[in-house]
Z-matrix of the N, CA and C atoms (Angstrom, degrees):
N
C 1 1.458
C 2 1.520 1 109.36
N 3 1.329 2 115.54 1 131.88
C 4 1.460 3 121.23 2 176.96
C 5 1.522 4 108.55 3 -108.68
N 6 1.321 5 116.27 4 128.67
C 7 1.462 6 121.74 5 174.91
C 8 1.524 7 108.61 6 -92.38
N 9 1.326 8 116.16 7 125.46
C 10 1.466 9 122.35 8 174.56
C 11 1.527 10 106.18 9 -102.49
N 12 1.314 11 116.77 10 119.15
C 13 1.457 12 120.09 11 -173.02
C 14 1.526 13 110.75 12 -70.62
N 15 1.329 14 114.28 13 126.80
C 16 1.463 15 122.85 14 -179.28
C 17 1.528 16 108.66 15 -97.29
N 18 1.343 17 115.79 16 127.14
C 19 1.463 18 118.31 17 177.66
C 20 1.520 19 111.23 18 -152.48
N 21 1.313 20 117.10 19 27.99
C 22 1.469 21 122.71 20 -179.17
C 23 1.524 22 112.86 21 66.53
N 24 1.330 23 117.49 22 19.46
C 25 1.455 24 121.46 23 174.80
C 26 1.518 25 110.35 24 -90.86
N 27 1.287 26 115.29 25 159.00
C 28 1.456 27 119.44 26 178.53
C 29 1.519 28 111.73 27 -74.25
N 30 1.296 29 116.47 28 166.71
C 31 1.458 30 124.68 29 171.20
C 32 1.519 31 115.02 30 80.84
N 33 1.331 32 117.85 31 -0.53
C 34 1.456 33 120.33 32 -178.57
C 35 1.525 34 110.61 33 -63.85
N 36 1.335 35 117.10 34 -45.57
C 37 1.471 36 119.57 35 -178.90
C 38 1.529 37 111.39 36 -69.36
N 39 1.325 38 118.71 37 -30.49
C 40 1.473 39 121.02 38 176.38
C 41 1.521 40 111.09 39 -62.91
N 42 1.325 41 115.64 40 -39.72
C 43 1.467 42 119.96 41 178.30
C 44 1.528 43 109.48 42 -66.48
N 45 1.329 44 117.36 43 -43.66
C 46 1.464 45 119.57 44 179.18
C 47 1.523 46 111.14 45 -63.88
N 48 1.336 47 117.59 46 -39.50
C 49 1.467 48 120.36 47 177.07
C 50 1.529 49 111.19 48 -61.19
N 51 1.336 50 116.72 49 -40.16
C 52 1.470 51 120.27 50 178.16
C 53 1.523 52 110.79 51 -63.33
N 54 1.337 53 116.89 52 -40.09
C 55 1.467 54 120.18 53 177.70
C 56 1.524 55 111.31 54 -68.46
N 57 1.339 56 116.55 55 -36.80
C 58 1.471 57 120.12 56 176.45
C 59 1.521 58 111.02 57 -59.78
N 60 1.348 59 116.53 58 -40.35
C 61 1.465 60 120.49 59 179.12
C 62 1.532 61 111.34 60 -64.74
N 63 1.338 62 115.68 61 -26.76
C 64 1.473 63 120.44 62 176.39
C 65 1.528 64 111.60 63 -88.91
N 66 1.329 65 116.32 64 2.58
C 67 1.466 66 123.10 65 179.81
C 68 1.528 67 111.47 66 59.60
N 69 1.331 68 114.76 67 44.22
C 70 1.458 69 122.16 68 178.81
C 71 1.522 70 108.43 69 -113.14
N 72 1.333 71 116.42 70 131.16
C 73 1.463 72 121.03 71 178.24
C 74 1.519 73 110.02 72 -71.17
N 75 1.337 74 115.80 73 136.02
C 76 1.460 75 120.66 74 177.82
C 77 1.511 76 109.34 75 -148.22
N 78 1.319 77 114.78 76 161.18
C 79 1.454 78 121.43 77 176.04
C 80 1.526 79 108.11 78 -139.19
N 81 1.324 80 116.56 79 137.80
C 82 1.458 81 122.17 80 174.52
C 83 1.520 82 106.49 81 -90.91
N 84 1.325 83 117.22 82 119.56
C 85 1.459 84 119.59 83 -171.04
C 86 1.525 85 112.53 84 -153.00
N 87 1.336 86 115.21 85 153.45
C 88 1.459 87 121.20 86 168.04
C 89 1.534 88 110.08 87 -120.24
N 90 1.334 89 116.21 88 15.29
C 91 1.456 90 122.45 89 -179.96
C 92 1.533 91 109.24 90 -80.69
N 93 1.339 92 117.71 91 114.93
C 94 1.470 93 119.91 92 -176.92
C 95 1.527 94 113.81 93 -56.05
N 96 1.326 95 117.86 94 -37.53
C 97 1.463 96 120.15 95 -178.68
C 98 1.525 97 111.38 96 -65.71
N 99 1.335 98 116.44 97 -41.52
C 100 1.469 99 120.53 98 178.41
C 101 1.521 100 109.88 99 -65.22
N 102 1.323 101 116.80 100 -41.75
C 103 1.469 102 121.26 101 -178.42
C 104 1.530 103 110.47 102 -64.64
N 105 1.318 104 117.01 103 -47.48
C 106 1.470 105 121.19 104 -177.99
C 107 1.527 106 110.99 105 -62.53
N 108 1.320 107 117.52 106 -34.54
C 109 1.464 108 121.01 107 -175.60
C 110 1.530 109 114.13 108 -91.98
N 111 1.329 110 117.79 109 -1.17
C 112 1.460 111 121.09 110 178.01
C 113 1.528 112 110.13 111 -70.54
N 114 1.328 113 116.33 112 152.95
C 115 1.472 114 120.46 113 176.56
C 116 1.521 115 111.10 114 -67.24
N 117 1.330 116 114.89 115 -39.54
C 118 1.459 117 121.73 116 179.00
C 119 1.523 118 107.87 117 -145.17
N 120 1.334 119 116.15 118 160.72
C 121 1.462 120 121.26 119 -177.90
C 122 1.522 121 108.78 120 -131.35
N 123 1.322 122 115.90 121 136.43
C 124 1.466 123 121.18 122 173.44
C 125 1.527 124 108.18 123 -117.35
N 126 1.318 125 114.93 124 129.76
C 127 1.467 126 123.13 125 179.81
C 128 1.526 127 107.05 126 -114.15
N 129 1.363 128 116.77 127 86.87
C 130 1.463 129 120.05 128 -176.05
C 131 1.517 130 111.26 129 -82.83
N 132 1.311 131 116.55 130 175.57
C 133 1.450 132 115.82 131 177.18
C 134 1.498 133 116.07 132 -174.99
N 135 1.303 134 113.31 133 133.93
C 136 1.459 135 123.42 134 164.37
C 137 1.514 136 103.76 135 -141.99
N 138 1.308 137 118.16 136 122.29
C 139 1.455 138 119.54 137 -179.04
C 140 1.513 139 111.19 138 160.15
N 141 1.333 140 114.83 139 -162.85
C 142 1.465 141 122.68 140 -176.41
C 143 1.520 142 108.73 141 -106.53
N 144 1.321 143 116.86 142 137.10
C 145 1.461 144 121.77 143 -169.05
C 146 1.528 145 113.76 144 -62.73
N 147 1.331 146 118.90 145 -51.61
C 148 1.469 147 119.68 146 -171.81
C 149 1.525 148 112.22 147 -67.31
N 150 1.333 149 118.08 148 -41.83
C 151 1.463 150 119.97 149 179.97
C 152 1.533 151 110.85 150 -69.00
N 153 1.329 152 116.66 151 -35.32
C 154 1.460 153 120.07 152 177.50
C 155 1.520 154 110.71 153 -66.86
N 156 1.333 155 117.17 154 -43.11
C 157 1.466 156 120.50 155 179.20
C 158 1.525 157 110.39 156 -62.50
N 159 1.319 158 117.08 157 -37.38
C 160 1.469 159 120.91 158 177.84
C 161 1.527 160 110.55 159 -60.55
N 162 1.337 161 117.04 160 -44.44
C 163 1.466 162 121.06 161 178.45
C 164 1.531 163 111.37 162 -63.62
N 165 1.329 164 116.29 163 -41.51
C 166 1.465 165 120.06 164 178.79
C 167 1.531 166 111.00 165 -62.09
N 168 1.332 167 116.70 166 -40.88
C 169 1.466 168 120.95 167 179.68
C 170 1.520 169 111.13 168 -65.81
N 171 1.327 170 117.09 169 -38.83
C 172 1.469 171 120.38 170 179.62
C 173 1.524 172 111.53 171 -60.36
N 174 1.320 173 117.24 172 -31.68
C 175 1.468 174 122.30 173 -179.90
C 176 1.525 175 112.93 174 -95.01
N 177 1.342 176 117.41 175 -4.38
C 178 1.458 177 120.68 176 -177.00
C 179 1.515 178 113.59 177 76.68
N 180 1.328 179 116.36 178 10.17
C 181 1.469 180 119.95 179 -177.44
C 182 1.528 181 111.85 180 -74.40
N 183 1.334 182 117.95 181 -21.46
C 184 1.468 183 121.58 182 178.28
C 185 1.526 184 111.05 183 -65.26
N 186 1.341 185 116.94 184 -26.80
C 187 1.470 186 121.60 185 176.97
C 188 1.521 187 111.60 186 -94.56
N 189 1.323 188 116.07 187 -31.59
C 190 1.465 189 120.39 188 -178.71
C 191 1.527 190 111.86 189 -68.60
N 192 1.327 191 116.92 190 -48.86
C 193 1.474 192 120.67 191 -174.04
C 194 1.533 193 112.02 192 -55.65
N 195 1.349 194 120.39 193 -48.46
C 196 1.478 195 118.80 194 -179.88
C 197 1.523 196 113.94 195 -65.65
N 198 1.344 197 117.90 196 -17.28
C 199 1.466 198 120.80 197 -178.51
C 200 1.525 199 113.18 198 -89.20
N 201 1.337 200 117.64 199 -5.79
C 202 1.467 201 120.92 200 -175.29
C 203 1.531 202 110.94 201 -67.03
N 204 1.333 203 115.59 202 145.80
C 205 1.472 204 121.42 203 -177.14
C 206 1.525 205 112.94 204 -107.23
N 207 1.347 206 117.56 205 -19.31
C 208 1.455 207 120.70 206 179.39
C 209 1.539 208 109.77 207 -83.95
N 210 1.336 209 119.07 208 169.21
C 211 1.458 210 119.70 209 176.57
C 212 1.530 211 111.82 210 -59.27
N 213 1.334 212 115.35 211 131.85
C 214 1.465 213 122.94 212 -179.77
C 215 1.517 214 107.24 213 -124.56
N 216 1.338 215 116.49 214 134.28
C 217 1.461 216 121.87 215 179.23
C 218 1.527 217 109.52 216 -120.51
N 219 1.327 218 116.39 217 116.87
C 220 1.459 219 122.13 218 174.14
C 221 1.517 220 109.82 219 -95.46
N 222 1.323 221 116.70 220 135.88
C 223 1.467 222 121.76 221 -178.95
C 224 1.523 223 109.31 222 -122.19
N 225 1.334 224 117.05 223 128.69
C 226 1.466 225 125.60 224 174.69
C 227 1.533 226 110.24 225 55.21
N 228 1.332 227 118.79 226 -112.46
C 229 1.459 228 120.30 227 179.17
C 230 1.525 229 110.62 228 -59.76
N 231 1.331 230 117.19 229 -33.60
C 232 1.461 231 119.94 230 175.78
C 233 1.516 232 110.95 231 -57.23
N 234 1.330 233 117.14 232 -43.83
C 235 1.463 234 121.39 233 176.64
C 236 1.521 235 110.50 234 -61.78
N 237 1.321 236 116.85 235 -46.16
C 238 1.465 237 120.65 236 -176.04
C 239 1.528 238 111.80 237 -63.26
N 240 1.337 239 116.90 238 -37.97
C 241 1.464 240 119.84 239 -179.10
C 242 1.523 241 112.52 240 -75.32
N 243 1.326 242 116.82 241 -13.86
C 244 1.454 243 120.77 242 174.23
C 245 1.529 244 111.28 243 -79.58
N 246 1.336 245 116.57 244 -8.50
C 247 1.467 246 121.41 245 179.85
C 248 1.530 247 110.49 246 -87.72
N 249 1.337 248 115.59 247 178.51
C 250 1.462 249 121.77 248 -173.64
C 251 1.527 250 112.43 249 -71.62
N 252 1.325 251 117.10 250 -47.88
C 253 1.464 252 120.76 251 -175.41
C 254 1.522 253 109.54 252 -152.87
N 255 1.333 254 115.00 253 151.97
C 256 1.460 255 121.80 254 -176.71
C 257 1.520 256 109.19 255 -130.27
N 258 1.325 257 116.85 256 129.77
C 259 1.463 258 120.35 257 178.44
C 260 1.527 259 112.28 258 -65.38
N 261 1.323 260 118.22 259 -21.52
C 262 1.457 261 120.61 260 178.44
C 263 1.530 262 108.54 261 -70.89
N 264 1.321 263 115.82 262 109.89
C 265 1.459 264 121.12 263 -178.92
C 266 1.517 265 113.40 264 68.54
N 267 1.351 266 117.49 265 19.16
C 268 1.473 267 121.47 266 -177.06
C 269 1.529 268 111.26 267 44.66
N 270 1.318 269 114.43 268 55.38
C 271 1.455 270 121.71 269 -171.27
C 272 1.522 271 111.89 270 -93.12
N 273 1.326 272 115.80 271 131.01
C 274 1.461 273 120.94 272 172.22
C 275 1.518 274 108.16 273 -82.57
N 276 1.327 275 116.73 274 125.73
C 277 1.453 276 121.12 275 -179.01
C 278 1.514 277 112.27 276 -91.19
N 279 1.326 278 116.06 277 -166.83
C 280 1.464 279 121.83 278 -177.32
C 281 1.520 280 113.08 279 -83.76
N 282 1.321 281 118.12 280 -14.94
C 283 1.460 282 121.10 281 174.21
C 284 1.507 283 115.81 282 74.52
N 285 1.329 284 117.73 283 16.39
C 286 1.466 285 119.38 284 176.13
C 287 1.527 286 109.34 285 -62.76
N 288 1.315 287 115.64 286 -45.13
C 289 1.469 288 122.00 287 173.83
C 290 1.531 289 107.31 288 -104.03
N 291 1.311 290 117.12 289 123.09
C 292 1.465 291 122.01 290 -176.17
C 293 1.534 292 110.27 291 -82.75
N 294 1.333 293 114.87 292 62.29
C 295 1.463 294 121.23 293 178.05
C 296 1.529 295 109.17 294 -140.33
N 297 1.319 296 115.10 295 166.22
C 298 1.465 297 121.32 296 -178.24
C 299 1.522 298 111.67 297 -104.05
N 300 1.320 299 114.44 298 154.30
C 301 1.463 300 122.59 299 175.62
C 302 1.525 301 106.79 300 -110.18
N 303 1.329 302 115.68 301 126.06
C 304 1.467 303 120.62 302 -174.29
C 305 1.528 304 110.84 303 -123.04
N 306 1.316 305 115.76 304 158.37
C 307 1.463 306 121.20 305 176.17
C 308 1.525 307 108.99 306 -80.66
N 309 1.337 308 116.14 307 138.90
C 310 1.461 309 119.38 308 175.11
C 311 1.521 310 109.90 309 -57.58
N 312 1.334 311 117.88 310 139.65
C 313 1.464 312 119.28 311 174.49
C 314 1.530 313 110.04 312 -66.69
N 315 1.324 314 117.57 313 151.93
C 316 1.472 315 120.82 314 -175.86
C 317 1.534 316 112.80 315 -78.47
N 318 1.338 317 116.63 316 54.36
C 319 1.463 318 121.45 317 -178.87
C 320 1.522 319 112.15 318 -106.65
N 321 1.299 320 117.49 319 -0.64
C 322 1.452 321 122.16 320 -179.77
C 323 1.506 322 108.86 321 -158.29
N 324 1.312 323 116.57 322 -170.73
C 325 1.457 324 120.31 323 179.22
C 326 1.530 325 110.31 324 -72.30
N 327 1.309 326 115.92 325 125.28
C 328 1.458 327 122.72 326 176.94
C 329 1.519 328 106.62 327 -128.13
N 330 1.337 329 119.18 328 127.13
C 331 1.459 330 126.40 329 14.44
C 332 1.528 331 113.77 330 -76.90
N 333 1.331 332 113.50 331 158.96
C 334 1.463 333 121.63 332 168.75
C 335 1.526 334 105.38 333 -73.54
N 336 1.313 335 116.21 334 110.77
C 337 1.465 336 120.36 335 -174.09
C 338 1.513 337 110.10 336 -134.49
N 339 1.326 338 115.46 337 125.28
C 340 1.456 339 120.61 338 176.53
C 341 1.518 340 112.01 339 126.29
N 342 1.317 341 114.63 340 -165.89
C 343 1.468 342 122.11 341 -174.74
C 344 1.517 343 110.53 342 -85.63
N 345 1.338 344 115.86 343 137.68
C 346 1.450 345 120.90 344 178.32
C 347 1.530 346 108.81 345 -152.20
N 348 1.306 347 115.30 346 158.96
C 349 1.460 348 122.48 347 -176.89
C 350 1.520 349 110.60 348 -89.50
N 351 1.335 350 116.28 349 142.48
C 352 1.460 351 120.75 350 171.35
C 353 1.523 352 108.25 351 -109.19
N 354 1.318 353 115.82 352 138.45
C 355 1.467 354 122.24 353 -176.88
C 356 1.526 355 109.49 354 -119.09
N 357 1.334 356 115.01 355 173.42
C 358 1.466 357 122.27 356 177.48
C 359 1.532 358 111.42 357 54.18
N 360 1.315 359 115.96 358 43.17
C 361 1.464 360 121.09 359 -177.07
C 362 1.526 361 109.89 360 -67.94
N 363 1.318 362 115.49 361 118.48
C 364 1.462 363 120.67 362 -175.66
C 365 1.524 364 109.19 363 -138.09
N 366 1.324 365 116.36 364 64.56
C 367 1.453 366 121.84 365 179.67
C 368 1.518 367 108.73 366 -159.64
N 369 1.322 368 115.71 367 148.78
C 370 1.465 369 119.68 368 176.60
C 371 1.528 370 111.34 369 -64.58
N 372 1.315 371 118.69 370 -17.19
C 373 1.469 372 120.59 371 176.98
C 374 1.526 373 111.70 372 -66.83
N 375 1.335 374 116.98 373 -18.08
C 376 1.461 375 120.32 374 -179.52
C 377 1.529 376 112.79 375 -98.82
N 378 1.318 377 117.70 376 13.63
C 379 1.464 378 120.08 377 176.04
C 380 1.524 379 110.03 378 -59.33
N 381 1.325 380 116.06 379 136.78
C 382 1.473 381 123.28 380 -179.85
C 383 1.527 382 113.37 381 66.12
N 384 1.336 383 116.95 382 22.41
C 385 1.468 384 122.27 383 175.64
C 386 1.528 385 107.54 384 -110.72
N 387 1.322 386 116.61 385 132.00
C 388 1.465 387 120.57 386 178.83
C 389 1.532 388 110.34 387 -74.20
N 390 1.311 389 116.09 388 152.16
C 391 1.469 390 121.38 389 -177.18
C 392 1.527 391 113.02 390 -62.76
N 393 1.330 392 118.33 391 -27.08
C 394 1.468 393 119.83 392 -176.41
C 395 1.533 394 112.37 393 -106.45
N 396 1.330 395 117.27 394 15.24
C 397 1.464 396 119.86 395 177.42
C 398 1.529 397 110.31 396 -72.45
N 399 1.328 398 115.82 397 142.39
C 400 1.461 399 121.47 398 -179.59
C 401 1.520 400 110.97 399 -98.63
N 402 1.322 401 114.82 400 151.50
C 403 1.458 402 122.77 401 174.61
C 404 1.527 403 108.19 402 -128.91
N 405 1.337 404 116.28 403 168.71
C 406 1.467 405 120.99 404 -171.44
C 407 1.530 406 111.77 405 -102.52
N 408 1.335 407 115.16 406 126.97
C 409 1.461 408 122.96 407 -179.35
C 410 1.528 409 110.96 408 -116.14
N 411 1.329 410 116.30 409 147.76
C 412 1.471 411 123.27 410 166.06
C 413 1.525 412 106.23 411 -149.54
N 414 1.338 413 118.02 412 102.13
C 415 1.472 414 119.73 413 -179.78
C 416 1.525 415 110.82 414 -165.76
N 417 1.337 416 113.96 415 152.72
C 418 1.469 417 122.19 416 177.21
C 419 1.522 418 111.48 417 -110.21
N 420 1.320 419 116.62 418 -11.76
C 421 1.467 420 123.08 419 -179.71
C 422 1.519 421 108.43 420 -121.12
N 423 1.330 422 115.96 421 152.39
C 424 1.458 423 119.92 422 -176.23
C 425 1.524 424 110.60 423 -135.39
N 426 1.314 425 116.35 424 155.56
C 427 1.461 426 122.99 425 175.64
C 428 1.523 427 108.89 426 -91.86
N 429 1.317 428 115.54 427 134.25
C 430 1.458 429 121.19 428 178.81
C 431 1.530 430 111.21 429 -60.46
N 432 1.319 431 115.25 430 158.30
C 433 1.466 432 120.35 431 170.76
C 434 1.529 433 108.50 432 -71.43
N 435 1.331 434 116.11 433 144.61
C 436 1.464 435 119.88 434 -177.18
C 437 1.521 436 109.35 435 -160.33
N 438 1.320 437 115.33 436 -178.25
C 439 1.469 438 120.86 437 175.11
C 440 1.523 439 111.67 438 -66.50
N 441 1.343 440 118.03 439 -16.25
C 442 1.463 441 122.51 440 179.49
C 443 1.529 442 112.30 441 -87.79
N 444 1.323 443 117.59 442 -8.40
C 445 1.464 444 122.01 443 -175.77
C 446 1.528 445 110.46 444 -66.44
N 447 1.350 446 116.15 445 127.62
C 448 1.465 447 120.44 446 178.05
C 449 1.524 448 112.36 447 -115.11
N 450 1.324 449 117.61 448 -4.95
C 451 1.460 450 122.17 449 168.72
C 452 1.528 451 107.47 450 -162.67
N 453 1.328 452 114.16 451 156.87
C 454 1.464 453 120.67 452 -174.29
C 455 1.519 454 109.24 453 -127.12
N 456 1.328 455 115.58 454 140.03
C 457 1.464 456 121.52 455 170.54
C 458 1.524 457 107.00 456 -120.44
N 459 1.312 458 116.55 457 148.44
C 460 1.459 459 121.02 458 178.92
C 461 1.521 460 108.60 459 -116.18
N 462 1.328 461 115.54 460 108.62
C 463 1.466 462 121.94 461 173.90
C 464 1.525 463 106.47 462 -142.55
N 465 1.305 464 117.42 463 110.33
C 466 1.467 465 125.31 464 -170.69
C 467 1.531 466 109.43 465 69.25
N 468 1.323 467 116.38 466 -46.69
C 469 1.467 468 122.41 467 175.93
C 470 1.533 469 107.99 468 -152.95
N 471 1.327 470 117.50 469 162.36
C 472 1.468 471 119.10 470 177.45
C 473 1.535 472 109.92 471 -71.20
N 474 1.336 473 116.22 472 138.70
C 475 1.457 474 120.45 473 178.10
C 476 1.531 475 108.99 474 -144.25
N 477 1.320 476 115.63 475 167.84
C 478 1.470 477 121.11 476 179.76
C 479 1.525 478 109.80 477 -74.79
N 480 1.326 479 116.82 478 113.74
C 481 1.462 480 120.48 479 174.35
C 482 1.518 481 110.16 480 -81.64
N 483 1.345 482 116.57 481 -24.70
C 484 1.463 483 120.78 482 175.83
C 485 1.525 484 109.26 483 -153.02
N 486 1.332 485 114.14 484 157.60
C 487 1.460 486 122.43 485 -177.89
C 488 1.526 487 109.32 486 -136.17
N 489 1.324 488 115.95 487 157.90
C 490 1.462 489 120.23 488 171.10
C 491 1.515 490 109.91 489 -152.17
N 492 1.338 491 115.15 490 138.19
C 493 1.457 492 122.80 491 171.66
C 494 1.519 493 106.75 492 -147.91
N 495 1.314 494 116.41 493 115.27
C 496 1.471 495 121.58 494 -179.67
C 497 1.530 496 109.55 495 55.44
N 498 1.334 497 118.21 496 -121.95
C 499 1.470 498 122.33 497 -178.02
C 500 1.524 499 113.04 498 -89.42
N 501 1.328 500 116.87 499 5.98
C 502 1.466 501 121.13 500 -178.29
C 503 1.527 502 110.65 501 -102.52
N 504 1.314 503 115.04 502 122.32
C 505 1.462 504 123.49 503 177.70
C 506 1.530 505 106.89 504 -118.28
N 507 1.314 506 116.57 505 149.08
C 508 1.463 507 118.36 506 179.80
C 509 1.518 508 109.52 507 -154.07
N 510 1.328 509 115.61 508 149.72
C 511 1.458 510 120.64 509 177.62
C 512 1.514 511 110.69 510 -143.51
N 513 1.329 512 115.01 511 139.81
C 514 1.456 513 120.62 512 179.14
C 515 1.525 514 111.23 513 -76.31
N 516 1.298 515 116.68 514 -30.99
C 517 1.467 516 120.78 515 -179.97
C 518 1.530 517 110.02 516 -81.20
N 519 1.320 518 115.24 517 172.23
C 520 1.460 519 121.87 518 -177.25
C 521 1.527 520 110.37 519 -106.75
N 522 1.330 521 118.34 520 100.27
C 523 1.472 522 118.64 521 179.07
C 524 1.528 523 111.58 522 -63.33
N 525 1.324 524 117.33 523 -31.31
C 526 1.467 525 120.67 524 -178.67
C 527 1.525 526 112.30 525 -70.12
N 528 1.333 527 117.32 526 -11.44
C 529 1.464 528 121.99 527 177.95
C 530 1.529 529 112.28 528 -116.89
N 531 1.336 530 116.10 529 9.82
C 532 1.465 531 121.13 530 -173.10
C 533 1.525 532 113.54 531 -105.95
N 534 1.329 533 117.51 532 29.20
C 535 1.459 534 121.90 533 172.93
C 536 1.515 535 113.32 534 58.52
N 537 1.338 536 115.50 535 -142.97
C 538 1.464 537 120.47 536 -175.95
C 539 1.534 538 112.16 537 -65.70
N 540 1.335 539 116.97 538 -29.75
C 541 1.470 540 120.31 539 178.67
C 542 1.534 541 109.33 540 -66.82
N 543 1.321 542 115.95 541 -48.37
C 544 1.461 543 120.36 542 178.83
C 545 1.512 544 111.92 543 -62.83
N 546 1.330 545 115.54 544 -36.92
C 547 1.471 546 120.43 545 178.03
C 548 1.531 547 110.26 546 -60.73
N 549 1.335 548 116.84 547 -42.39
C 550 1.463 549 120.63 548 179.16
C 551 1.529 550 110.88 549 -66.46
N 552 1.327 551 117.03 550 -39.83
C 553 1.466 552 120.65 551 179.18
C 554 1.534 553 109.91 552 -63.10
N 555 1.336 554 117.15 553 -43.70
C 556 1.463 555 120.14 554 177.57
C 557 1.536 556 110.97 555 -63.87
N 558 1.344 557 116.80 556 -39.92
C 559 1.467 558 119.94 557 176.57
C 560 1.532 559 110.09 558 -60.93
N 561 1.323 560 116.86 559 -41.56
C 562 1.457 561 120.38 560 179.77
C 563 1.531 562 110.78 561 -63.13
N 564 1.331 563 116.50 562 -38.20
C 565 1.468 564 120.18 563 176.69
C 566 1.530 565 110.59 564 -66.00
N 567 1.311 566 116.11 565 -45.38
C 568 1.471 567 121.12 566 -179.82
C 569 1.527 568 110.95 567 -60.12
N 570 1.333 569 116.32 568 -34.74
C 571 1.472 570 120.54 569 -176.50
C 572 1.524 571 113.89 570 -85.58
N 573 1.341 572 117.99 571 -0.36
C 574 1.458 573 119.60 572 176.30
C 575 1.524 574 109.92 573 -61.56
N 576 1.325 575 116.84 574 142.36
C 577 1.465 576 118.90 575 178.49
C 578 1.521 577 110.18 576 -98.00
């Protein structure tokens, strides 16, 4: 059973639909007991950082998520809120990844929206993924490069397309919207032991 964290953010049902297509049982929930007892947890996100963090704090999920021991996957805003701080709304994150989230400089089209390639893939989530395969992005803020970076995308500047620390995995792109490539990445997450 996979718990999909519910917090009034967008994209939650898209993630569940992607899991349904993989014939994987999931539940959308903000119940701490269900989340703690799930085999795996997905923290998806489309939304604004400060208002989302406020909702997470009201439910105690800002403290629960970093304490989880099973594999956890943060997607887009979920990834950003797992970081230390976010320039969007000067938001303090959960600090799982000790890096900052910054706004893209106004040197190109922002948000970064559409298909783009990720390079330097260094995670089991990228098993059976070709080096030049594209995934789907929609974001105006990016995670800095760091020791936690497991893949890189270059849009205006190089940024972390994915991160990993212990049982925490995160990606800026949307695997649930990335066709067969995203499907394989989700399968790889589901198959983590």
